[in-house]
C-alpha positions as CSV (number, residue, x, y, z in Angstrom):
1,Q,0.0,0.0,-0.2
2,V,0.9,3.6,-0.5
3,Q,-0.1,6.2,1.9
4,L,-0.9,9.6,0.3
5,V,-1.3,12.9,2.6
6,E,-3.0,16.0,0.8
7,S,-2.5,19.1,2.2
8,G,-2.9,22.9,1.3
9,G,-6.7,23.4,1.2
10,G,-8.7,26.0,3.0
11,L,-11.4,28.8,2.5
12,V,-10.4,31.3,-0.3
13,Q,-12.4,34.0,-1.8
14,P,-13.4,33.8,-5.5
15,G,-10.8,34.8,-7.6
16,G,-8.0,33.9,-5.4
17,S,-5.6,30.9,-5.3
18,L,-4.3,28.0,-3.5
19,R,-1.5,25.1,-3.9
20,L,-2.3,21.7,-2.8
21,S,0.4,19.1,-2.1
22,C,0.6,15.3,-2.4
23,A,3.0,13.7,-0.3
24,A,3.7,9.8,-0.8
25,S,5.2,7.4,1.4
26,R,7.2,6.1,-1.1
27,S,8.7,6.8,-4.5
28,I,5.5,6.4,-7.0
29,F,5.5,9.5,-9.2
30,S,8.2,8.4,-11.7
31,I,6.2,4.9,-11.7
32,Y,2.5,5.9,-11.9
33,D,0.8,8.3,-14.1
34,M,-0.8,10.5,-11.2
35,G,-4.0,12.8,-11.1
36,W,-6.0,15.2,-8.9
37,Y,-9.4,14.4,-8.3
38,R,-12.2,16.0,-6.5
39,Q,-15.9,15.5,-5.3
40,A,-18.2,17.9,-4.5
41,P,-21.3,17.2,-2.3
42,G,-23.8,15.2,-4.0
43,K,-21.7,14.9,-7.3
44,S,-19.5,12.4,-8.4
45,R,-15.6,12.1,-8.4
46,E,-14.0,13.8,-11.2
47,L,-10.6,13.8,-12.5
48,V,-9.5,17.5,-12.9
49,A,-5.7,17.2,-13.8
50,G,-3.1,14.5,-14.7
51,I,0.3,14.1,-15.3
52,T,2.1,11.2,-17.0
53,R,5.4,9.5,-15.9
54,G,6.8,11.5,-19.1
55,D,5.2,14.9,-17.8
56,S,2.5,15.3,-20.1
57,T,-0.5,17.0,-18.4
58,M,-4.2,17.0,-19.1
59,Y,-6.9,19.0,-17.5
60,V,-10.6,18.8,-17.5
61,D,-12.0,21.9,-19.5
62,S,-13.5,23.7,-16.6
63,V,-10.0,24.3,-15.0
64,K,-7.9,24.5,-18.1
65,G,-5.8,28.0,-18.1
66,R,-6.5,28.0,-14.1
67,F,-4.9,25.1,-12.7
68,T,-1.4,23.5,-13.3
69,V,-0.5,20.1,-12.0
70,S,3.4,19.6,-11.3
71,R,5.5,16.8,-9.3
72,D,9.0,16.6,-7.6
73,N,10.1,13.0,-7.9
74,A,13.0,13.7,-5.4
75,K,10.4,14.9,-2.7
76,N,7.9,12.2,-3.6
77,T,5.2,15.1,-3.8
78,M,2.9,16.2,-6.4
79,Y,1.4,19.6,-6.5
80,L,-1.8,21.4,-7.8
81,Q,-1.4,24.8,-8.5
82,M,-4.9,26.6,-8.4
83,S,-5.5,30.2,-9.3
84,S,-9.0,32.2,-10.6
85,L,-10.7,30.0,-8.1
86,K,-14.4,29.8,-8.7
87,P,-17.2,28.8,-5.9
88,E,-17.6,25.8,-8.3
89,D,-14.2,24.4,-7.6
90,T,-15.5,23.7,-4.0
91,A,-14.9,20.3,-3.4
92,V,-12.5,17.6,-1.5
93,Y,-9.4,17.2,-3.5
94,Y,-7.8,13.8,-3.7
95,C,-4.5,12.4,-5.5
96,N,-4.1,9.3,-7.0
97,S,-2.8,7.2,-9.6
98,V,-4.5,7.3,-13.4
99,P,-6.3,5.1,-13.5
100,L,-7.2,4.8,-9.6
101,R,-5.5,2.2,-7.3
102,R,-7.7,1.5,-4.1
103,S,-4.6,1.1,-2.1
104,F,-3.5,4.7,-2.8
105,W,-6.3,6.8,-1.4
106,G,-5.3,9.4,1.1
107,Q,-8.0,11.7,3.3
108,G,-8.3,14.4,1.0
109,T,-8.1,18.1,1.6
110,Q,-11.0,20.6,1.5
111,V,-11.1,23.5,-0.7
112,T,-14.0,26.0,-0.2
113,V,-14.2,29.2,-2.6
114,S,-16.8,31.6,-1.0
115,S,-17.0,35.1,-0.2
């Protein structure tokens, strides 16, 4: 199993920024394609950003131009830089591999965008 610890969430006003971090208990980011997922109340989980082992990135249309995914293999950490945040970005954000691995889940970090 791999422990993932997400952090960096919080309450931010619309238009604000946050940087989320995902720390892994062992070196996985050079082995697996990884992603940031989010789940809002009453909605299904969605993949919002991904990064491959070859550093290719993908973003769901709703966050393109506002979110940037990156990773530091030496630190076993992945990041999600979020800017121009909107109320509809409010959700619990999780990191995991792409595709999902049930043994990789962390506790998530809450992001709330509200004035």
